[in-house]
PDB file of N, CA, C and O in Angstrom:
ATOM      1  N   MET A   1      19.132  34.026 -35.034  1.00  0.00           N
ATOM      2  CA  MET A   1      17.889  33.288 -34.932  1.00  0.00           C
ATOM      3  C   MET A   1      17.465  33.290 -33.469  1.00  0.00           C
ATOM      4  O   MET A   1      18.233  32.913 -32.584  1.00  0.00           O
ATOM      5  N   THR A   2      16.253  33.714 -33.238  1.00  0.00           N
ATOM      6  CA  THR A   2      15.752  33.737 -31.867  1.00  0.00           C
ATOM      7  C   THR A   2      14.915  32.493 -31.621  1.00  0.00           C
ATOM      8  O   THR A   2      14.307  31.933 -32.533  1.00  0.00           O
ATOM      9  N   TYR A   3      14.905  32.082 -30.363  1.00  0.00           N
ATOM     10  CA  TYR A   3      14.135  30.914 -29.979  1.00  0.00           C
ATOM     11  C   TYR A   3      12.933  31.296 -29.133  1.00  0.00           C
ATOM     12  O   TYR A   3      12.345  30.440 -28.471  1.00  0.00           O
ATOM     13  N   ALA A   4      12.562  32.560 -29.147  1.00  0.00           N
ATOM     14  CA  ALA A   4      11.409  33.002 -28.374  1.00  0.00           C
ATOM     15  C   ALA A   4      10.130  32.531 -29.060  1.00  0.00           C
ATOM     16  O   ALA A   4      10.048  32.492 -30.287  1.00  0.00           O
ATOM     17  N   MET A   5       9.144  32.176 -28.257  1.00  0.00           N
ATOM     18  CA  MET A   5       7.868  31.712 -28.787  1.00  0.00           C
ATOM     19  C   MET A   5       7.069  32.908 -29.277  1.00  0.00           C
ATOM     20  O   MET A   5       6.918  33.897 -28.560  1.00  0.00           O
ATOM     21  N   SER A   6       6.569  32.822 -30.470  1.00  0.00           N
ATOM     22  CA  SER A   6       5.757  33.885 -31.020  1.00  0.00           C
ATOM     23  C   SER A   6       4.316  33.695 -30.562  1.00  0.00           C
ATOM     24  O   SER A   6       3.779  32.590 -30.635  1.00  0.00           O
ATOM     25  N   ALA A   7       3.703  34.750 -30.100  1.00  0.00           N
ATOM     26  CA  ALA A   7       2.320  34.672 -29.651  1.00  0.00           C
ATOM     27  C   ALA A   7       1.364  34.574 -30.831  1.00  0.00           C
ATOM     28  O   ALA A   7       0.247  34.077 -30.686  1.00  0.00           O
ATOM     29  N   PHE A   8       1.791  35.041 -31.986  1.00  0.00           N
ATOM     30  CA  PHE A   8       0.908  35.054 -33.141  1.00  0.00           C
ATOM     31  C   PHE A   8       0.951  33.736 -33.908  1.00  0.00           C
ATOM     32  O   PHE A   8      -0.063  33.323 -34.469  1.00  0.00           O
ATOM     33  N   HIS A   9       2.094  33.070 -33.943  1.00  0.00           N
ATOM     34  CA  HIS A   9       2.239  31.831 -34.688  1.00  0.00           C
ATOM     35  C   HIS A   9       2.981  30.787 -33.846  1.00  0.00           C
ATOM     36  O   HIS A   9       4.129  30.458 -34.145  1.00  0.00           O
ATOM     37  N   PRO A  10       2.338  30.265 -32.797  1.00  0.00           N
ATOM     38  CA  PRO A  10       3.054  29.309 -31.947  1.00  0.00           C
ATOM     39  C   PRO A  10       3.389  28.011 -32.669  1.00  0.00           C
ATOM     40  O   PRO A  10       4.452  27.440 -32.427  1.00  0.00           O
ATOM     41  N   LEU A  11       2.512  27.526 -33.552  1.00  0.00           N
ATOM     42  CA  LEU A  11       2.802  26.281 -34.260  1.00  0.00           C
ATOM     43  C   LEU A  11       3.939  26.458 -35.254  1.00  0.00           C
ATOM     44  O   LEU A  11       4.773  25.568 -35.419  1.00  0.00           O
ATOM     45  N   ARG A  12       3.971  27.604 -35.913  1.00  0.00           N
ATOM     46  CA  ARG A  12       5.058  27.872 -36.852  1.00  0.00           C
ATOM     47  C   ARG A  12       6.393  27.959 -36.102  1.00  0.00           C
ATOM     48  O   ARG A  12       7.417  27.481 -36.590  1.00  0.00           O
ATOM     49  N   THR A  13       6.373  28.568 -34.926  1.00  0.00           N
ATOM     50  CA  THR A  13       7.595  28.679 -34.129  1.00  0.00           C
ATOM     51  C   THR A  13       8.068  27.302 -33.687  1.00  0.00           C
ATOM     52  O   THR A  13       9.265  27.016 -33.723  1.00  0.00           O
ATOM     53  N   LEU A  14       7.136  26.442 -33.267  1.00  0.00           N
ATOM     54  CA  LEU A  14       7.510  25.090 -32.869  1.00  0.00           C
ATOM     55  C   LEU A  14       8.037  24.292 -34.053  1.00  0.00           C
ATOM     56  O   LEU A  14       8.975  23.507 -33.908  1.00  0.00           O
ATOM     57  N   ALA A  15       7.441  24.488 -35.221  1.00  0.00           N
ATOM     58  CA  ALA A  15       7.918  23.785 -36.410  1.00  0.00           C
ATOM     59  C   ALA A  15       9.337  24.224 -36.768  1.00  0.00           C
ATOM     60  O   ALA A  15      10.165  23.399 -37.152  1.00  0.00           O
ATOM     61  N   LYS A  16       9.617  25.517 -36.643  1.00  0.00           N
ATOM     62  CA  LYS A  16      10.972  26.000 -36.914  1.00  0.00           C
ATOM     63  C   LYS A  16      11.964  25.415 -35.928  1.00  0.00           C
ATOM     64  O   LYS A  16      13.070  25.034 -36.312  1.00  0.00           O
ATOM     65  N   ARG A  17      11.577  25.340 -34.651  1.00  0.00           N
ATOM     66  CA  ARG A  17      12.463  24.761 -33.648  1.00  0.00           C
ATOM     67  C   ARG A  17      12.746  23.297 -33.954  1.00  0.00           C
ATOM     68  O   ARG A  17      13.892  22.853 -33.885  1.00  0.00           O
ATOM     69  N   ALA A  18      11.702  22.548 -34.291  1.00  0.00           N
ATOM     70  CA  ALA A  18      11.891  21.129 -34.595  1.00  0.00           C
ATOM     71  C   ALA A  18      12.775  20.965 -35.819  1.00  0.00           C
ATOM     72  O   ALA A  18      13.590  20.044 -35.875  1.00  0.00           O
ATOM     73  N   PHE A  19      12.624  21.846 -36.798  1.00  0.00           N
ATOM     74  CA  PHE A  19      13.443  21.778 -38.001  1.00  0.00           C
ATOM     75  C   PHE A  19      14.906  22.061 -37.672  1.00  0.00           C
ATOM     76  O   PHE A  19      15.803  21.384 -38.175  1.00  0.00           O
ATOM     77  N   LEU A  20      15.142  23.061 -36.827  1.00  0.00           N
ATOM     78  CA  LEU A  20      16.517  23.407 -36.474  1.00  0.00           C
ATOM     79  C   LEU A  20      17.166  22.309 -35.633  1.00  0.00           C
ATOM     80  O   LEU A  20      18.354  22.030 -35.792  1.00  0.00           O
ATOM     81  N   TRP A  21      16.407  21.694 -34.752  1.00  0.00           N
ATOM     82  CA  TRP A  21      16.958  20.658 -33.889  1.00  0.00           C
ATOM     83  C   TRP A  21      17.149  19.333 -34.619  1.00  0.00           C
ATOM     84  O   TRP A  21      17.926  18.493 -34.164  1.00  0.00           O
ATOM     85  N   SER A  22      16.465  19.127 -35.730  1.00  0.00           N
ATOM     86  CA  SER A  22      16.550  17.837 -36.414  1.00  0.00           C
ATOM     87  C   SER A  22      17.844  17.677 -37.200  1.00  0.00           C
ATOM     88  O   SER A  22      18.207  16.557 -37.559  1.00  0.00           O
ATOM     89  N   GLY A  23      18.545  18.767 -37.473  1.00  0.00           N
ATOM     90  CA  GLY A  23      19.794  18.686 -38.213  1.00  0.00           C
ATOM     91  C   GLY A  23      19.609  18.725 -39.717  1.00  0.00           C
ATOM     92  O   GLY A  23      20.586  18.599 -40.455  1.00  0.00           O
ATOM     93  N   MET A  24      18.386  18.895 -40.192  1.00  0.00           N
ATOM     94  CA  MET A  24      18.153  18.970 -41.639  1.00  0.00           C
ATOM     95  C   MET A  24      18.631  20.328 -42.152  1.00  0.00           C
ATOM     96  O   MET A  24      18.456  21.348 -41.484  1.00  0.00           O
ATOM     97  N   THR A  25      19.225  20.333 -43.319  1.00  0.00           N
ATOM     98  CA  THR A  25      19.700  21.590 -43.872  1.00  0.00           C
ATOM     99  C   THR A  25      18.736  22.163 -44.893  1.00  0.00           C
ATOM    100  O   THR A  25      18.638  23.382 -45.029  1.00  0.00           O
ATOM    101  N   ASP A  26      18.021  21.307 -45.616  1.00  0.00           N
ATOM    102  CA  ASP A  26      17.060  21.773 -46.624  1.00  0.00           C
ATOM    103  C   ASP A  26      15.715  21.112 -46.378  1.00  0.00           C
ATOM    104  O   ASP A  26      15.632  20.018 -45.820  1.00  0.00           O
ATOM    105  N   THR A  27      14.672  21.794 -46.803  1.00  0.00           N
ATOM    106  CA  THR A  27      13.355  21.195 -46.701  1.00  0.00           C
ATOM    107  C   THR A  27      13.183  20.190 -47.832  1.00  0.00           C
ATOM    108  O   THR A  27      13.705  20.404 -48.926  1.00  0.00           O
ATOM    109  N   PRO A  28      12.465  19.102 -47.592  1.00  0.00           N
ATOM    110  CA  PRO A  28      12.264  18.115 -48.648  1.00  0.00           C
ATOM    111  C   PRO A  28      11.362  18.671 -49.747  1.00  0.00           C
ATOM    112  O   PRO A  28      10.503  19.517 -49.495  1.00  0.00           O
ATOM    113  N   VAL A  29      11.566  18.193 -50.941  1.00  0.00           N
ATOM    114  CA  VAL A  29      10.773  18.643 -52.081  1.00  0.00           C
ATOM    115  C   VAL A  29       9.571  17.719 -52.229  1.00  0.00           C
ATOM    116  O   VAL A  29       9.727  16.500 -52.293  1.00  0.00           O
ATOM    117  N   ALA A  30       8.393  18.287 -52.283  1.00  0.00           N
ATOM    118  CA  ALA A  30       7.182  17.501 -52.435  1.00  0.00           C
ATOM    119  C   ALA A  30       7.043  17.035 -53.880  1.00  0.00           C
ATOM    120  O   ALA A  30       7.373  17.781 -54.802  1.00  0.00           O
ATOM    121  N   PRO A  31       6.559  15.809 -54.092  1.00  0.00           N
ATOM    122  CA  PRO A  31       6.405  15.333 -55.464  1.00  0.00           C
ATOM    123  C   PRO A  31       5.167  15.893 -56.151  1.00  0.00           C
ATOM    124  O   PRO A  31       4.980  15.671 -57.348  1.00  0.00           O
ATOM    125  N   PHE A  32       4.320  16.612 -55.427  1.00  0.00           N
ATOM    126  CA  PHE A  32       3.099  17.164 -56.003  1.00  0.00           C
ATOM    127  C   PHE A  32       3.315  18.612 -56.426  1.00  0.00           C
ATOM    128  O   PHE A  32       4.114  19.326 -55.820  1.00  0.00           O
ATOM    129  N   TYR A  33       2.621  19.033 -57.439  1.00  0.00           N
ATOM    130  CA  TYR A  33       2.597  20.446 -57.792  1.00  0.00           C
ATOM    131  C   TYR A  33       1.302  20.735 -58.526  1.00  0.00           C
ATOM    132  O   TYR A  33       0.727  19.860 -59.173  1.00  0.00           O
ATOM    133  N   ALA A  34       0.860  21.959 -58.418  1.00  0.00           N
ATOM    134  CA  ALA A  34      -0.403  22.358 -59.039  1.00  0.00           C
ATOM    135  C   ALA A  34      -0.199  22.526 -60.542  1.00  0.00           C
ATOM    136  O   ALA A  34       0.869  22.951 -60.982  1.00  0.00           O
ATOM    137  N   PRO A  35      -1.211  22.197 -61.319  1.00  0.00           N
ATOM    138  CA  PRO A  35      -1.082  22.360 -62.767  1.00  0.00           C
ATOM    139  C   PRO A  35      -1.071  23.834 -63.151  1.00  0.00           C
ATOM    140  O   PRO A  35      -1.643  24.660 -62.439  1.00  0.00           O
ATOM    141  N   PRO A  36      -0.430  24.179 -64.264  1.00  0.00           N
ATOM    142  CA  PRO A  36      -0.491  25.555 -64.743  1.00  0.00           C
ATOM    143  C   PRO A  36      -1.928  25.942 -65.096  1.00  0.00           C
ATOM    144  O   PRO A  36      -2.795  25.083 -65.251  1.00  0.00           O
ATOM    145  N   ARG A  37      -2.160  27.232 -65.219  1.00  0.00           N
ATOM    146  CA  ARG A  37      -3.519  27.706 -65.493  1.00  0.00           C
ATOM    147  C   ARG A  37      -4.076  27.160 -66.796  1.00  0.00           C
ATOM    148  O   ARG A  37      -5.271  26.881 -66.892  1.00  0.00           O
ATOM    149  N   SER A  38      -3.221  27.005 -67.798  1.00  0.00           N
ATOM    150  CA  SER A  38      -3.716  26.513 -69.087  1.00  0.00           C
ATOM    151  C   SER A  38      -4.210  25.072 -68.964  1.00  0.00           C
ATOM    152  O   SER A  38      -5.236  24.718 -69.545  1.00  0.00           O
ATOM    153  N   GLU A  39      -3.490  24.241 -68.212  1.00  0.00           N
ATOM    154  CA  GLU A  39      -3.930  22.857 -68.032  1.00  0.00           C
ATOM    155  C   GLU A  39      -5.175  22.792 -67.161  1.00  0.00           C
ATOM    156  O   GLU A  39      -6.067  21.984 -67.420  1.00  0.00           O
ATOM    157  N   ALA A  40      -5.248  23.620 -66.147  1.00  0.00           N
ATOM    158  CA  ALA A  40      -6.443  23.656 -65.306  1.00  0.00           C
ATOM    159  C   ALA A  40      -7.647  24.120 -66.109  1.00  0.00           C
ATOM    160  O   ALA A  40      -8.748  23.599 -65.928  1.00  0.00           O
ATOM    161  N   ALA A  41      -7.455  25.091 -66.994  1.00  0.00           N
ATOM    162  CA  ALA A  41      -8.550  25.559 -67.838  1.00  0.00           C
ATOM    163  C   ALA A  41      -8.997  24.455 -68.802  1.00  0.00           C
ATOM    164  O   ALA A  41     -10.192  24.294 -69.050  1.00  0.00           O
ATOM    165  N   LEU A  42      -8.049  23.707 -69.336  1.00  0.00           N
ATOM    166  CA  LEU A  42      -8.389  22.598 -70.231  1.00  0.00           C
ATOM    167  C   LEU A  42      -9.195  21.531 -69.483  1.00  0.00           C
ATOM    168  O   LEU A  42     -10.155  20.987 -70.029  1.00  0.00           O
ATOM    169  N   ILE A  43      -8.813  21.230 -68.250  1.00  0.00           N
ATOM    170  CA  ILE A  43      -9.556  20.259 -67.444  1.00  0.00           C
ATOM    171  C   ILE A  43     -10.969  20.778 -67.166  1.00  0.00           C
ATOM    172  O   ILE A  43     -11.930  20.008 -67.196  1.00  0.00           O
ATOM    173  N   ALA A  44     -11.096  22.071 -66.899  1.00  0.00           N
ATOM    174  CA  ALA A  44     -12.414  22.656 -66.663  1.00  0.00           C
ATOM    175  C   ALA A  44     -13.282  22.583 -67.915  1.00  0.00           C
ATOM    176  O   ALA A  44     -14.481  22.322 -67.821  1.00  0.00           O
ATOM    177  N   VAL A  45     -12.691  22.809 -69.082  1.00  0.00           N
ATOM    178  CA  VAL A  45     -13.453  22.741 -70.337  1.00  0.00           C
ATOM    179  C   VAL A  45     -13.919  21.304 -70.578  1.00  0.00           C
ATOM    180  O   VAL A  45     -15.046  21.087 -71.021  1.00  0.00           O
ATOM    181  N   VAL A  46     -13.066  20.329 -70.292  1.00  0.00           N
ATOM    182  CA  VAL A  46     -13.461  18.930 -70.448  1.00  0.00           C
ATOM    183  C   VAL A  46     -14.589  18.588 -69.471  1.00  0.00           C
ATOM    184  O   VAL A  46     -15.505  17.847 -69.825  1.00  0.00           O
ATOM    185  N   GLY A  47     -14.531  19.115 -68.259  1.00  0.00           N
ATOM    186  CA  GLY A  47     -15.615  18.912 -67.295  1.00  0.00           C
ATOM    187  C   GLY A  47     -16.911  19.533 -67.756  1.00  0.00           C
ATOM    188  O   GLY A  47     -17.980  18.948 -67.582  1.00  0.00           O
ATOM    189  N   LEU A  48     -16.828  20.717 -68.343  1.00  0.00           N
ATOM    190  CA  LEU A  48     -18.024  21.362 -68.884  1.00  0.00           C
ATOM    191  C   LEU A  48     -18.602  20.534 -70.028  1.00  0.00           C
ATOM    192  O   LEU A  48     -19.819  20.406 -70.155  1.00  0.00           O
ATOM    193  N   ALA A  49     -17.728  19.976 -70.857  1.00  0.00           N
ATOM    194  CA  ALA A  49     -18.201  19.116 -71.939  1.00  0.00           C
ATOM    195  C   ALA A  49     -18.885  17.872 -71.379  1.00  0.00           C
ATOM    196  O   ALA A  49     -19.900  17.426 -71.914  1.00  0.00           O
ATOM    197  N   GLY A  50     -18.337  17.315 -70.312  1.00  0.00           N
ATOM    198  CA  GLY A  50     -18.989  16.174 -69.663  1.00  0.00           C
ATOM    199  C   GLY A  50     -20.369  16.541 -69.151  1.00  0.00           C
ATOM    200  O   GLY A  50     -21.310  15.755 -69.266  1.00  0.00           O
ATOM    201  N   TYR A  51     -20.491  17.731 -68.585  1.00  0.00           N
ATOM    202  CA  TYR A  51     -21.801  18.205 -68.126  1.00  0.00           C
ATOM    203  C   TYR A  51     -22.764  18.347 -69.293  1.00  0.00           C
ATOM    204  O   TYR A  51     -23.908  17.897 -69.224  1.00  0.00           O
ATOM    205  N   LEU A  52     -22.295  18.976 -70.369  1.00  0.00           N
ATOM    206  CA  LEU A  52     -23.169  19.212 -71.512  1.00  0.00           C
ATOM    207  C   LEU A  52     -23.589  17.917 -72.203  1.00  0.00           C
ATOM    208  O   LEU A  52     -24.662  17.865 -72.805  1.00  0.00           O
ATOM    209  N   LEU A  53     -22.773  16.882 -72.129  1.00  0.00           N
ATOM    210  CA  LEU A  53     -23.139  15.604 -72.726  1.00  0.00           C
ATOM    211  C   LEU A  53     -24.135  14.826 -71.873  1.00  0.00           C
ATOM    212  O   LEU A  53     -25.022  14.163 -72.411  1.00  0.00           O
ATOM    213  N   VAL A  54     -24.001  14.898 -70.559  1.00  0.00           N
ATOM    214  CA  VAL A  54     -24.836  14.086 -69.672  1.00  0.00           C
ATOM    215  C   VAL A  54     -26.133  14.799 -69.293  1.00  0.00           C
ATOM    216  O   VAL A  54     -27.156  14.138 -69.112  1.00  0.00           O
ATOM    217  N   ALA A  55     -26.123  16.118 -69.170  1.00  0.00           N
ATOM    218  CA  ALA A  55     -27.293  16.860 -68.684  1.00  0.00           C
ATOM    219  C   ALA A  55     -28.541  16.673 -69.542  1.00  0.00           C
ATOM    220  O   ALA A  55     -29.612  16.454 -68.975  1.00  0.00           O
ATOM    221  N   PRO A  56     -28.476  16.746 -70.860  1.00  0.00           N
ATOM    222  CA  PRO A  56     -29.723  16.580 -71.637  1.00  0.00           C
ATOM    223  C   PRO A  56     -30.293  15.170 -71.548  1.00  0.00           C
ATOM    224  O   PRO A  56     -31.501  14.982 -71.689  1.00  0.00           O
ATOM    225  N   ILE A  57     -29.444  14.188 -71.318  1.00  0.00           N
ATOM    226  CA  ILE A  57     -29.903  12.806 -71.314  1.00  0.00           C
ATOM    227  C   ILE A  57     -30.440  12.402 -69.942  1.00  0.00           C
ATOM    228  O   ILE A  57     -31.529  11.836 -69.846  1.00  0.00           O
ATOM    229  N   LEU A  58     -29.685  12.687 -68.885  1.00  0.00           N
ATOM    230  CA  LEU A  58     -30.038  12.212 -67.544  1.00  0.00           C
ATOM    231  C   LEU A  58     -30.538  13.296 -66.598  1.00  0.00           C
ATOM    232  O   LEU A  58     -30.943  12.985 -65.478  1.00  0.00           O
ATOM    233  N   GLY A  59     -30.522  14.543 -67.012  1.00  0.00           N
ATOM    234  CA  GLY A  59     -30.984  15.623 -66.150  1.00  0.00           C
ATOM    235  C   GLY A  59     -29.840  16.490 -65.663  1.00  0.00           C
ATOM    236  O   GLY A  59     -28.673  16.101 -65.697  1.00  0.00           O
ATOM    237  N   GLU A  60     -30.217  17.697 -65.202  1.00  0.00           N
ATOM    238  CA  GLU A  60     -29.190  18.666 -64.792  1.00  0.00           C
ATOM    239  C   GLU A  60     -28.421  18.218 -63.556  1.00  0.00           C
ATOM    240  O   GLU A  60     -27.214  18.447 -63.472  1.00  0.00           O
ATOM    241  N   GLY A  61     -29.076  17.599 -62.615  1.00  0.00           N
ATOM    242  CA  GLY A  61     -28.406  17.177 -61.385  1.00  0.00           C
ATOM    243  C   GLY A  61     -27.314  16.148 -61.658  1.00  0.00           C
ATOM    244  O   GLY A  61     -26.191  16.265 -61.169  1.00  0.00           O
ATOM    245  N   ARG A  62     -27.666  15.147 -62.443  1.00  0.00           N
ATOM    246  CA  ARG A  62     -26.672  14.130 -62.763  1.00  0.00           C
ATOM    247  C   ARG A  62     -25.602  14.681 -63.696  1.00  0.00           C
ATOM    248  O   ARG A  62     -24.451  14.247 -63.635  1.00  0.00           O
ATOM    249  N   GLY A  63     -25.957  15.622 -64.549  1.00  0.00           N
ATOM    250  CA  GLY A  63     -24.959  16.262 -65.406  1.00  0.00           C
ATOM    251  C   GLY A  63     -23.954  17.058 -64.591  1.00  0.00           C
ATOM    252  O   GLY A  63     -22.758  17.041 -64.879  1.00  0.00           O
ATOM    253  N   THR A  64     -24.448  17.764 -63.563  1.00  0.00           N
ATOM    254  CA  THR A  64     -23.556  18.517 -62.684  1.00  0.00           C
ATOM    255  C   THR A  64     -22.601  17.580 -61.949  1.00  0.00           C
ATOM    256  O   THR A  64     -21.409  17.862 -61.828  1.00  0.00           O
ATOM    257  N   VAL A  65     -23.132  16.474 -61.465  1.00  0.00           N
ATOM    258  CA  VAL A  65     -22.286  15.500 -60.766  1.00  0.00           C
ATOM    259  C   VAL A  65     -21.264  14.902 -61.732  1.00  0.00           C
ATOM    260  O   VAL A  65     -20.103  14.723 -61.363  1.00  0.00           O
ATOM    261  N   ALA A  66     -21.676  14.594 -62.954  1.00  0.00           N
ATOM    262  CA  ALA A  66     -20.755  14.024 -63.934  1.00  0.00           C
ATOM    263  C   ALA A  66     -19.658  15.020 -64.296  1.00  0.00           C
ATOM    264  O   ALA A  66     -18.489  14.645 -64.383  1.00  0.00           O
ATOM    265  N   GLY A  67     -20.018  16.276 -64.505  1.00  0.00           N
ATOM    266  CA  GLY A  67     -19.017  17.302 -64.808  1.00  0.00           C
ATOM    267  C   GLY A  67     -18.061  17.521 -63.658  1.00  0.00           C
ATOM    268  O   GLY A  67     -16.855  17.659 -63.865  1.00  0.00           O
ATOM    269  N   GLY A  68     -18.597  17.553 -62.433  1.00  0.00           N
ATOM    270  CA  GLY A  68     -17.736  17.703 -61.258  1.00  0.00           C
ATOM    271  C   GLY A  68     -16.801  16.523 -61.084  1.00  0.00           C
ATOM    272  O   GLY A  68     -15.644  16.695 -60.702  1.00  0.00           O
ATOM    273  N   PHE A  69     -17.300  15.314 -61.364  1.00  0.00           N
ATOM    274  CA  PHE A  69     -16.458  14.134 -61.276  1.00  0.00           C
ATOM    275  C   PHE A  69     -15.319  14.204 -62.281  1.00  0.00           C
ATOM    276  O   PHE A  69     -14.176  13.896 -61.943  1.00  0.00           O
ATOM    277  N   VAL A  70     -15.618  14.607 -63.514  1.00  0.00           N
ATOM    278  CA  VAL A  70     -14.578  14.693 -64.539  1.00  0.00           C
ATOM    279  C   VAL A  70     -13.511  15.699 -64.125  1.00  0.00           C
ATOM    280  O   VAL A  70     -12.318  15.436 -64.278  1.00  0.00           O
ATOM    281  N   VAL A  71     -13.928  16.842 -63.604  1.00  0.00           N
ATOM    282  CA  VAL A  71     -12.966  17.867 -63.172  1.00  0.00           C
ATOM    283  C   VAL A  71     -12.136  17.362 -62.001  1.00  0.00           C
ATOM    284  O   VAL A  71     -10.912  17.494 -62.017  1.00  0.00           O
ATOM    285  N   CYS A  72     -12.770  16.788 -60.987  1.00  0.00           N
ATOM    286  CA  CYS A  72     -12.029  16.291 -59.818  1.00  0.00           C
ATOM    287  C   CYS A  72     -11.073  15.178 -60.201  1.00  0.00           C
ATOM    288  O   CYS A  72      -9.933  15.155 -59.738  1.00  0.00           O
ATOM    289  N   PHE A  73     -11.518  14.263 -61.033  1.00  0.00           N
ATOM    290  CA  PHE A  73     -10.659  13.161 -61.445  1.00  0.00           C
ATOM    291  C   PHE A  73      -9.486  13.676 -62.280  1.00  0.00           C
ATOM    292  O   PHE A  73      -8.348  13.242 -62.100  1.00  0.00           O
ATOM    293  N   GLY A  74      -9.774  14.599 -63.189  1.00  0.00           N
ATOM    294  CA  GLY A  74      -8.706  15.164 -64.018  1.00  0.00           C
ATOM    295  C   GLY A  74      -7.670  15.907 -63.197  1.00  0.00           C
ATOM    296  O   GLY A  74      -6.471  15.764 -63.436  1.00  0.00           O
ATOM    297  N   LEU A  75      -8.120  16.703 -62.225  1.00  0.00           N
ATOM    298  CA  LEU A  75      -7.177  17.434 -61.375  1.00  0.00           C
ATOM    299  C   LEU A  75      -6.382  16.484 -60.484  1.00  0.00           C
ATOM    300  O   LEU A  75      -5.188  16.695 -60.273  1.00  0.00           O
ATOM    301  N   ALA A  76      -7.025  15.446 -59.961  1.00  0.00           N
ATOM    302  CA  ALA A  76      -6.304  14.488 -59.117  1.00  0.00           C
ATOM    303  C   ALA A  76      -5.224  13.765 -59.913  1.00  0.00           C
ATOM    304  O   ALA A  76      -4.109  13.579 -59.427  1.00  0.00           O
ATOM    305  N   VAL A  77      -5.552  13.360 -61.128  1.00  0.00           N
ATOM    306  CA  VAL A  77      -4.551  12.685 -61.962  1.00  0.00           C
ATOM    307  C   VAL A  77      -3.425  13.646 -62.317  1.00  0.00           C
ATOM    308  O   VAL A  77      -2.253  13.271 -62.286  1.00  0.00           O
ATOM    309  N   ARG A  78      -3.775  14.875 -62.653  1.00  0.00           N
ATOM    310  CA  ARG A  78      -2.754  15.853 -63.063  1.00  0.00           C
ATOM    311  C   ARG A  78      -1.835  16.229 -61.906  1.00  0.00           C
ATOM    312  O   ARG A  78      -0.624  16.334 -62.094  1.00  0.00           O
ATOM    313  N   ILE A  79      -2.386  16.433 -60.719  1.00  0.00           N
ATOM    314  CA  ILE A  79      -1.575  16.830 -59.575  1.00  0.00           C
ATOM    315  C   ILE A  79      -0.673  15.678 -59.131  1.00  0.00           C
ATOM    316  O   ILE A  79       0.471  15.911 -58.740  1.00  0.00           O
ATOM    317  N   CYS A  80      -1.166  14.444 -59.186  1.00  0.00           N
ATOM    318  CA  CYS A  80      -0.394  13.279 -58.750  1.00  0.00           C
ATOM    319  C   CYS A  80       0.446  12.660 -59.863  1.00  0.00           C
ATOM    320  O   CYS A  80       1.120  11.658 -59.628  1.00  0.00           O
ATOM    321  N   TRP A  81       0.425  13.222 -61.050  1.00  0.00           N
ATOM    322  CA  TRP A  81       1.138  12.634 -62.175  1.00  0.00           C
ATOM    323  C   TRP A  81       2.637  12.437 -61.923  1.00  0.00           C
ATOM    324  O   TRP A  81       3.175  11.432 -62.386  1.00  0.00           O
ATOM    325  N   PRO A  82       3.342  13.325 -61.223  1.00  0.00           N
ATOM    326  CA  PRO A  82       4.770  13.101 -60.976  1.00  0.00           C
ATOM    327  C   PRO A  82       5.062  11.867 -60.109  1.00  0.00           C
ATOM    328  O   PRO A  82       6.201  11.400 -60.080  1.00  0.00           O
ATOM    329  N   LEU A  83       4.072  11.341 -59.417  1.00  0.00           N
ATOM    330  CA  LEU A  83       4.305  10.166 -58.569  1.00  0.00           C
ATOM    331  C   LEU A  83       4.672   8.936 -59.392  1.00  0.00           C
ATOM    332  O   LEU A  83       5.279   8.008 -58.857  1.00  0.00           O
ATOM    333  N   ARG A  84       4.327   8.903 -60.659  1.00  0.00           N
ATOM    334  CA  ARG A  84       4.635   7.722 -61.471  1.00  0.00           C
ATOM    335  C   ARG A  84       6.137   7.531 -61.588  1.00  0.00           C
ATOM    336  O   ARG A  84       6.591   6.422 -61.873  1.00  0.00           O
ATOM    337  N   LYS A  85       6.920   8.583 -61.375  1.00  0.00           N
ATOM    338  CA  LYS A  85       8.373   8.494 -61.471  1.00  0.00           C
ATOM    339  C   LYS A  85       9.018   8.029 -60.163  1.00  0.00           C
ATOM    340  O   LYS A  85      10.203   7.696 -60.141  1.00  0.00           O
ATOM    341  N   GLN A  86       8.256   8.005 -59.092  1.00  0.00           N
ATOM    342  CA  GLN A  86       8.804   7.618 -57.797  1.00  0.00           C
ATOM    343  C   GLN A  86       8.939   6.103 -57.710  1.00  0.00           C
ATOM    344  O   GLN A  86       8.043   5.372 -58.130  1.00  0.00           O
ATOM    345  N   LEU A  87      10.027   5.646 -57.181  1.00  0.00           N
ATOM    346  CA  LEU A  87      10.285   4.221 -57.055  1.00  0.00           C
ATOM    347  C   LEU A  87       9.310   3.563 -56.071  1.00  0.00           C
ATOM    348  O   LEU A  87       8.907   2.417 -56.273  1.00  0.00           O
ATOM    349  N   TRP A  88       8.938   4.271 -55.024  1.00  0.00           N
ATOM    350  CA  TRP A  88       8.102   3.690 -53.984  1.00  0.00           C
ATOM    351  C   TRP A  88       6.638   3.630 -54.374  1.00  0.00           C
ATOM    352  O   TRP A  88       5.848   3.015 -53.659  1.00  0.00           O
ATOM    353  N   PHE A  89       6.243   4.247 -55.486  1.00  0.00           N
ATOM    354  CA  PHE A  89       4.822   4.290 -55.852  1.00  0.00           C
ATOM    355  C   PHE A  89       4.427   3.086 -56.640  1.00  0.00           C
ATOM    356  O   PHE A  89       3.267   2.958 -57.032  1.00  0.00           O
TER     357      PHE A  89
END
């Protein structure tokens, strides 16, 4: 392992140095993970349905916002879902 500073990735080199000096042997596992493609596609379909339900009644602009909200909320809940198992949450 070399300790020379890389000109191309100075922050990555500093992060490696800090990791080596901290005495940690493994990197911590993040509680977040991205949903599989099938679940992401299902969330997108639900968002499209939200758009199609709201757009004829309130207009295309509000339908787009409603569909985007459904997708963002669904993805946020899905990505953060493993946090419910954490004691500190």
